[in-house]
C-alpha positions in Angstrom: 19.9 18.6 5.8 17.8 21.7 4.5 19.8 21.6 1.2 19.5 18.3 0.5 15.8 18.1 1.2 15.3 21.2 -1.4 17.3 19.4 -3.5 15.8 16.3 -4.0 12.1 17.3 -3.5 11.6 20.4 -5.4 14.1 20.7 -8.1 14.5 18.1 -11.0 18.0 17.8 -10.7 19.9 16.8 -14.2 23.2 15.7 -12.8 26.6 15.3 -14.8 28.0 11.7 -14.6 31.9 11.6 -15.3 32.7 9.3 -18.1 35.2 6.5 -16.6 37.7 5.5 -19.5 38.4 2.6 -18.0 35.3 0.9 -18.7 35.8 1.5 -22.5 36.6 -1.3 -24.5 37.5 -2.0 -28.2 34.6 -4.6 -28.6 31.5 -2.3 -28.6 29.5 -5.2 -27.5 31.1 -5.2 -24.5 31.1 -1.5 -23.2 29.0 0.4 -21.2 29.3 4.3 -21.6 27.8 6.7 -19.4 25.6 9.6 -20.7 26.9 13.2 -21.2 25.3 16.0 -18.8 22.3 17.8 -20.2 20.5 21.1 -19.2 16.9 20.9 -18.4 15.8 23.3 -20.6 17.4 20.7 -23.8 15.8 17.9 -22.2 12.4 19.5 -22.3 12.9 20.2 -26.1 14.0 16.9 -26.8 11.3 15.2 -24.6 8.1 16.7 -24.4 6.7 13.9 -22.5 9.0 15.2 -19.9 8.2 18.7 -20.1 4.2 17.8 -19.3 5.3 15.7 -16.8 7.6 17.7 -14.7 4.8 20.5 -14.9 2.1 18.1 -13.3 5.1 16.9 -10.6 5.6 20.6 -9.4 1.6 21.2 -9.7 1.6 18.3 -7.3 4.3 19.7 -4.6 1.9 22.8 -4.1 -0.7 20.8 -3.5 -2.1 20.1 -0.1 -1.3 16.3 -0.4 2.0 16.3 -2.3 1.4 13.3 -4.7 0.8 12.9 -8.3 -2.3 11.0 -9.4 -3.1 8.8 -11.9 -5.4 10.3 -14.2 -7.8 8.5 -16.9 -9.4 6.1 -14.2 -12.6 3.9 -14.0 -15.0 5.3 -11.9 -14.0 2.5 -9.4 -10.3 2.9 -9.4 -10.7 6.7 -9.4 -12.9 6.5 -6.2 -10.2 4.1 -4.7 -7.3 6.6 -5.1 -9.4 9.7 -3.7 -10.3 7.4 -0.4 -6.6 6.6 -0.1 -5.5 9.9 -0.7 -7.7 11.1 2.4 -6.2 8.8 4.8 -3.5 10.4 7.1 -1.6 7.1 7.4 -1.3 6.8 3.5 -0.1 10.3 3.1 1.8 10.3 5.9 5.3 10.5 4.8 4.4 12.9 1.7 5.7 16.1 3.8 9.2 15.8 5.8 8.9 15.5 9.6 11.2 18.2 10.4 11.1 21.0 7.9 7.4 20.1 6.6 8.4 20.6 2.9 6.7 18.3 0.2 8.1 15.5 -1.0 7.7 13.8 -4.2 5.1 11.0 -4.5 3.4 9.3 -7.2 0.6 6.5 -7.5 1.7 3.9 -9.5 -0.8 1.0 -9.3 -4.6 0.6 -8.8 -6.0 -2.4 -9.1 -8.8 -4.8 -7.6 -7.5 -6.9 -4.7 -6.5 -10.5 -5.0 -6.0 -13.4 -2.8 -2.6 -13.3 -2.6 -2.9 -9.6 -0.9 -3.8 -11.4 2.1 -2.3 -14.6 1.8 -5.5 -16.3 0.8 -7.4 -14.9 4.3 -9.4 -12.0 2.4 -11.4 -11.0 5.4 -13.6 -8.5 5.3 -12.6 -8.1 1.0 -14.3 -11.2 0.7 -17.8 -9.5 1.2 -17.3 -5.9 -0.2 -15.2 -4.4 -3.5 -11.9 -3.6 -2.3 -8.8 -2.1 -4.4 -5.3 -2.0 -3.5 -3.4 1.8 -4.1 0.1 1.8 -4.8 2.2 4.8 -4.1 5.8 5.6 -4.7 8.1 8.3 -2.3 10.9 9.3 -4.2 12.8 10.9 -1.4 12.9 7.9 0.9 12.7 5.1 -2.1 9.9 3.2 -0.2 6.5 2.0 -1.2 3.0 2.5 0.3 0.1 0.1 -0.3 -3.4 0.8 0.8 -6.0 -1.4 0.9 -9.7 0.5 0.4 -13.0 -0.5 0.9 -15.0 1.7 -2.1 -18.4 0.4 -1.0 -17.8 1.5 2.6 -15.5 4.3 1.4 -12.7 3.6 3.7 -9.2 2.4 4.0 -8.7 -1.2 5.5 -5.5 -1.5 5.9 -1.8 0.0 5.1 1.6 -1.4 4.6 4.6 0.4 4.1 7.7 -1.3 2.6 11.3 0.8 2.8 13.7 0.7 -0.1 11.3 -1.0 -2.3 9.9 0.2 -5.7 6.7 -0.5 -7.4 6.2 -1.5 -10.9 5.7 1.4 -13.0 2.3 2.9 -14.1 2.0 3.5 -17.8 2.5 6.9 -18.4 6.2 6.4 -16.6 6.8 3.8 -19.0 5.8 5.7 -22.2 8.4 8.6 -20.7 10.9 6.3 -20.5 10.7 4.9 -23.8 10.3 8.5 -25.3 13.8 9.1 -23.2 15.8 6.6 -24.5 14.5 7.0 -28.2 15.3 10.8 -28.1 18.5 10.2 -26.6 21.7 11.2 -28.9 23.8 8.4 -26.9 21.3 5.9 -28.2 20.7 7.2 -31.8 24.7 7.6 -31.9 25.0 3.6 -31.0 22.4 2.3 -32.9 23.3 4.7 -36.1 21.2 8.1 -36.9 20.3 6.6 -40.4 18.3 3.5 -38.6 14.7 3.7 -37.6 14.7 2.9 -34.0 13.0 -0.2 -33.3 10.4 -0.5 -30.1 12.5 -1.1 -27.3 11.5 -3.9 -25.0 12.0 -4.1 -21.1 10.7 -0.3 -20.7 8.8 -1.3 -17.4 11.8 -3.1 -15.7 13.6 -1.8 -12.9 17.4 -1.6 -13.5 20.7 -0.7 -11.7 24.2 0.9 -13.3 27.1 1.3 -11.4 28.7 4.5 -11.2 25.2 6.4 -11.3 22.3 7.2 -9.4 20.7 4.0 -10.4 23.3 2.2 -8.5 22.0 0.2 -5.8 18.2 1.4 -6.8 18.7 4.8 -5.2 16.8 6.1 -8.0 13.9 5.0 -9.8 15.7 3.4 -13.1 14.4 1.1 -15.9 15.8 0.4 -19.0 14.5 0.0 -22.6 16.3 -2.2 -24.5 16.7 -2.0 -28.2 17.1 -5.2 -30.2 19.5 -5.2 -33.1 20.6 -8.6 -34.8 22.5 -10.4 -31.9 23.1 -7.7 -29.8 21.0 -5.8 -27.5 21.7 -2.1 -26.3 20.4 -1.1 -23.2 19.1 2.8 -22.3 19.3 2.9 -18.7 17.0 5.9 -17.9 16.9 7.5 -14.6 12.9 8.1 -13.9 14.1 10.2 -10.8 15.8 13.1 -12.3 14.2 12.3 -16.0 17.1 11.9 -18.2 19.1 9.0 -19.4 22.4 7.9 -17.5 24.2 5.4 -20.0 24.1 3.0 -22.4 25.3 -0.6 -22.8 25.6 -3.6 -24.9 25.2 -7.0 -24.3 25.6 -10.0 -26.6 22.3 -11.8 -27.3 24.1 -15.1 -28.9 23.0 -16.6 -32.6 19.3 -17.8 -32.5 17.3 -19.7 -35.3 14.2 -18.4 -37.0 11.8 -16.9 -34.6 8.6 -18.7 -33.2 5.1 -16.9 -34.4 3.3 -16.5 -31.1 -0.6 -16.5 -31.5 -3.2 -14.7 -29.6 -3.4 -15.5 -26.3 -5.9 -13.1 -24.7 -8.4 -16.0 -24.2 -6.3 -17.9 -22.2 -5.0 -15.0 -20.1 -8.4 -14.2 -19.1 -9.1 -18.1 -18.2 -6.1 -18.0 -16.2 -7.0 -15.0 -14.3 -10.5 -15.2 -13.5 -10.1 -19.0 -12.4 -6.8 -19.1 -10.7 -5.9 -15.4 -9.5 -9.3 -14.1 -8.2 -9.8 -17.9 -6.7 -7.9 -19.8 -4.3 -7.7 -23.5 -5.2 -7.3 -26.6 -3.2 -5.3 -29.4 -4.1 -5.4 -32.9 -1.9 -3.1 -35.7 -3.6 -2.4 -39.0 -1.4 -1.1 -37.7 2.1 -0.9 -34.1 0.9 -3.0 -31.2 0.7 -2.9 -27.8 0.2 -4.3 -24.1 -0.9 -2.7 -22.7 -4.0 -3.3 -19.1 -5.9 -1.4 -17.4 -8.6 -0.1 -14.0 -7.1 0.2 -10.6 -8.5 4.0 -10.2 -8.8 5.1 -13.3 -6.2 4.4 -16.2 -8.6 2.6 -19.5 -7.9 2.0 -19.2 -3.7 1.0 -22.3 -1.8 -0.4 -22.0 1.7 -1.6 -24.2 4.6 0.5 -27.4 3.0 0.0 -30.4 5.1 0.8 -33.7 5.4 -1.0 -36.6 6.9 -2.9 -34.0 8.4 -0.1 -32.1 10.1 1.1 -28.5 8.8 4.3 -28.5 7.5 4.2 -25.2 5.0 2.2 -22.1 6.5 3.2 -19.9 3.3 5.9 -20.6 0.4 6.3 -18.2 -2.6 8.9 -16.2 -5.1 8.9 -12.9 -4.8 11.4 -11.5 -7.4 13.9 -12.6 -10.1 17.1 -10.5 -9.8 18.9 -10.6 -12.8 22.3 -9.1 -13.3 24.4 -8.7 -16.7 28.3 -8.1 -15.9 29.2 -8.7 -12.3 32.3 -5.8 -13.1 29.3 -3.2 -14.3 26.5 -4.3 -12.3 23.4 -3.8 -14.1 20.1 -5.8 -15.0 16.8 -6.3 -14.5 14.4 -7.3 -11.4 12.1 -9.3 -12.8 8.2 -10.5 -11.3 6.5 -13.4 -12.2 2.6 -13.3 -11.8 -1.3 -12.9 -13.2 -1.3 -11.8 -16.9 -4.3 -9.2 -16.1 -4.5 -6.6 -13.8 -0.9 -7.4 -12.6 2.4 -5.4 -12.1 4.4 -8.6 -13.1 6.1 -8.7 -16.8 6.5 -12.4 -16.8 3.0 -13.7 -16.7 1.4 -17.0 -16.3 1.3 -18.8 -19.4 -1.2 -21.3 -18.2 -2.8 -23.3 -15.6 -0.9 -24.7 -12.7 -0.2 -28.1 -13.5 -0.1 -31.7 -11.4 2.8 -34.0 -12.6 3.7 -37.2 -11.2 7.1 -38.0 -10.1 8.4 -41.2 -10.7 11.6 -43.4 -10.0 12.1 -46.6 -11.2 8.9 -47.0 -12.7 7.1 -46.2 -9.2 5.0 -42.8 -8.3 7.0 -41.7 -5.4 5.1 -38.2 -5.3 4.0 -35.4 -7.3 5.1 -32.0 -8.6 2.7 -28.4 -8.7 4.2 -26.4 -11.6 3.4 -23.2 -12.5 5.1 -21.8 -16.1 5.6 -18.0 -16.5 6.7 -16.4 -20.1 6.7 -13.1 -21.8 4.9 -14.4 -25.0 7.7 -13.7 -27.4 9.8 -16.2 -25.9 12.3 -17.6 -26.6 13.0 -14.8 -29.1 16.1 -12.5 -27.5 15.3 -10.5 -24.3 12.3 -12.4 -23.4 12.0 -14.5 -20.2 10.6 -17.7 -19.3 10.8 -18.9 -15.6 9.4 -22.0 -13.9 8.4 -22.7 -10.3 7.9 -26.5 -9.2 6.9 -27.7 -5.7 7.6 -31.5 -5.4 5.8 -33.0 -2.7 6.9 -37.0 -1.6 5.0 -39.7 -0.2 7.7 -40.0 2.5 7.1 -36.5 3.8 9.8 -34.8 2.2 9.4 -31.8 0.1 11.3 -29.2 -2.2 10.8 -25.9 -3.2 12.4 -25.2 -6.6 12.5 -23.0 -9.5 14.4 -22.8 -13.1 15.2 -20.1 -15.9 14.5 -21.3 -19.3 16.2 -18.4 -20.9 16.7 -16.8 -23.2 17.1 -13.4 -21.8 19.2 -10.3 -22.6 22.8 -11.4 -22.7 25.4 -14.4 -22.5 26.7 -13.1 -19.2 23.7 -13.2 -16.7 23.4 -14.4 -13.3 19.9 -15.3 -12.3 18.7 -14.6 -8.4 15.4 -15.7 -7.5 14.4 -14.8 -4.2 12.4 -17.6 -2.5 10.4 -17.5 0.7 9.2 -20.5 2.9 7.7 -20.3 6.3 8.0 -24.3 7.6 6.1 -25.2 10.3 8.4 -27.4 12.2 5.8 -28.9 14.7 2.6 -28.1 12.7 1.1 -25.7 14.7 3.1 -22.2 14.2 5.4 -23.0 17.0 9.2 -21.9 17.7 11.7 -23.4 16.1 15.4 -23.4 16.1 17.7 -23.2 13.2 20.9 -25.2 13.4 24.2 -25.4 10.9 26.3 -28.4 10.4 29.9 -27.2 11.5 33.0 -28.9 13.0 31.0 -32.4 12.9 28.0 -31.2 14.8 24.7 -29.0 14.7 25.0 -25.5 15.8 22.3 -23.4 16.4 22.0 -19.6 15.1 21.6 -17.3 18.0 19.9 -14.4 15.9 18.7 -13.6 12.6 21.4 -13.6 9.6 22.6 -15.0 6.4 24.9 -17.8 5.0 26.7 -18.3 1.8 26.3 -22.4 0.5 29.6 -21.9 -1.0 31.3 -21.3 2.3 28.8 -24.1 4.0 29.7 -27.5 5.5 27.1 -30.8 5.0 26.5 -33.8 6.5 27.3 -37.2 5.1 23.7 -37.2 3.9 24.5 -33.8 2.2 22.4 -31.7 4.8 23.3 -27.8 5.3 20.6 -27.1 8.0 18.2 -28.4 10.7 14.8 -26.8 11.4 13.5 -28.5 14.8 10.9 -27.5 16.9 10.7 -28.0 20.8 8.9 -31.6 20.0 12.1 -32.9 17.8 10.2 -32.7 14.9 11.4 -31.0 11.5 13.4 -30.9 8.8 16.8 -31.3 7.7 17.3 -29.1 4.5 19.7 -30.1 1.6 20.6 -27.4 -0.6 20.8 -28.4 -4.6 24.6 -28.9 -5.3 23.3 -31.0 -8.7 22.4 -34.0 -7.1 18.3 -33.9 -7.6 18.7 -34.9 -11.5 16.9 -32.1 -13.0 20.1 -30.5 -14.9 21.1 -28.0 -11.6 24.6 -27.9 -11.3 24.5 -26.1 -8.0 22.8 -23.5 -6.5 25.6 -21.4 -4.8 22.6 -20.1 -2.7 22.3 -17.3 0.1 20.1 -18.5 2.8 18.8 -16.1 5.6 16.9 -16.8 8.8 14.1 -14.2 9.8 11.5 -13.8 12.8 7.9 -14.2 11.3 5.8 -11.2 12.6 2.2 -11.4 11.9 1.8 -7.6 12.7 4.7 -6.8 9.8 4.4 -6.8 6.3 7.8 -9.1 5.6 6.8 -11.1 2.5 4.0 -12.8 3.4 1.3 -10.9 1.8 2.1 -9.7 -1.9 4.3 -7.4 -2.1 6.7 -5.2 -4.6 10.3 -5.6 -5.5 12.3 -5.9 -2.4 16.0 -5.7 -3.7 18.4 -4.6 -6.2 18.7 -6.6 -9.5 22.1 -6.4 -9.2 23.7 -6.8 -6.0 26.3 -9.7 -6.2 26.4 -9.9 -2.3 24.1 -11.0 0.1 22.1 -7.5 -0.5 19.1 -9.3 -2.3 16.1 -8.2 -0.1 15.7 -10.7 3.0 18.4 -8.9 4.5 16.2 -5.8 5.1 14.1 -7.8 7.5 17.0 -8.7 9.6 18.0 -4.8 10.6 18.7 -5.0 13.5 19.0 -8.3 13.8 16.9 -10.2 16.1 16.9 -13.2 18.5 16.0 -16.2 17.4 15.4 -17.8 20.3 11.7 -19.2 20.9 10.2 -17.7 17.7 8.5 -18.8 14.7 11.4 -18.6 11.9 10.9 -18.1 8.0 13.7 -19.4 5.9 14.5 -17.5 2.9 16.7 -19.2 0.1 18.6 -17.2 -3.1 20.3 -19.3 -5.5 22.7 -17.8 -7.8 22.6 -19.2 -11.6 25.1 -18.4 -14.4 23.8 -18.6 -17.7 25.8 -19.9 -20.9 25.0 -19.7 -24.3 28.0 -21.7 -25.5 27.4 -24.4 -28.0 27.7 -27.7 -25.9 27.6 -26.0 -22.4 24.4 -24.4 -22.6 22.7 -23.5 -19.4 19.7 -21.2 -18.4 19.2 -20.9 -21.9 17.1 -21.2 -25.0 17.0 -21.0 -28.8 15.2 -21.9 -32.1 16.7 -24.3 -33.9 16.0 -25.8 -37.4 14.7 -29.4 -37.4 13.2 -30.7 -40.4 12.7 -27.9 -42.2 10.7 -26.4 -39.1 11.4 -24.2 -36.4 11.8 -26.2 -33.0 12.6 -24.4 -29.5 15.2 -26.1 -27.6 15.9 -25.3 -23.8 18.6 -25.8 -21.0 17.2 -24.9 -18.0 18.7 -24.2 -14.7 16.7 -25.8 -11.6 17.6 -24.8 -8.0 15.9 -25.2 -4.5 16.4 -26.9 -1.5 15.0 -30.4 -0.1 13.6 -30.5 3.4 13.7 -33.8 5.1 11.8 -34.8 7.7 13.5 -35.5 11.1 13.2 -39.0 12.0 15.8 -39.4 14.6 18.2 -41.3 12.4 21.8 -41.1 13.4 21.3 -37.3 14.0 20.8 -36.5 10.1 24.3 -37.4 9.3 
């Protein structure tokens, strides 16, 4: 145990990765290659920024509190950092509990708090200046978040997330780019006589099988170089400070790019009006609060139908984007505010509402939020849309869509959706049952299911979420029946016990799962360890669709392209929508 502690926390390990010849293919656009072993001295000569960074890491390990701090901050952020570092609870795990050896930690983000950090209830932070300070522990692979009152110079609260990685600070993003730019494997793949293009996606976390990045045990990112209709991913392990491998993907053919206009004014408008302030929406029999979060998309809270609360909180925490189930790599995307946010795919405009019309009659409305990377739809840029639908008859749907274009033609998109439903309307206990063998069978403890293995009622319901008073909802997953172009959700679903005193996704959070797991390990399962009884408990319902993109002509899905129409560039999209419908229980034929 002692050797493992010393290896991970005190030494910058440059380890070798064996090249698996079985992964080599004649078509270089479908090839993954693990990088050769490199000595530390050679890495330092090649990447000056790495040597400077590692010197700062070693210096931080010699400090009483072993935390690499952010530099060049404004006065308020600097004060927040110092207040947090003086908190014993915040720095509790900066030393190993048995040996007391210093562990490697780094401050990643310092920003003013937003309403979503407190699920809309800002408490004392509504009357003072509060900052959010995020720290990453490389040894335990966890994140610690402090909420700091800089006026009164004290920490108001601490949240700790296991096996969760915050978004990168700028020094680490710049370091990842320099490691990628100077790697011989990258230069050889792109051509030694070619000037390397500036990589995109450098801040986005990733994974790669057969390396320490697998399952995100190390902090890894993927600076990506675009070259005509192909992209070269440079997988960089920032825990070890090296390139671990490269991977080519096909981008598909594309027409002329769309020139994107300056958006700084629009971004500021959205941030100051819809990120810093919560809004209330009342339409027909529906009312709710909503806010754009830092990295959990558009969050709705206190959703009521005819005065009875039906949703406590709903949001979209992550987009897991995996390219190739065989080699298991990709990105963990976040959607959120355009300023002071850890999200890379940012709110493109203010939230919008539109009528839902059927046979010429308004039957409800939708609350919609569009998130884009500004160069979209050029390759390796993403666009996601959240859509909350509310119907006059009390139904509601929590949906999300990928609009492409992404970094490849073989991607699988898995949005992590959290829905805290109030079946009885008063935060009471609920029972979740699934349709099986012609009847409803209740879940007795926390768990997960795959839609592909499910049974359904004649009406298409998979679940029934019901309170003791008999009120609640049938849950109907997407199977291509909602008329939005969706081809079926193939979703993982999870039920967890709601804990007011634990941070299990209700507050603003960091990435909770790996980008590239093809099984149920998408993040919510972490809140089921160990599995608790669901009897007489308030439940949270999680929904993770699996959406496979397609860029083939005539079969496009989760895809976007720029085409020429009347001599001008025109964006065409083939979105893939997913999300469950919640249907009020009215006692009719037991939902069948």
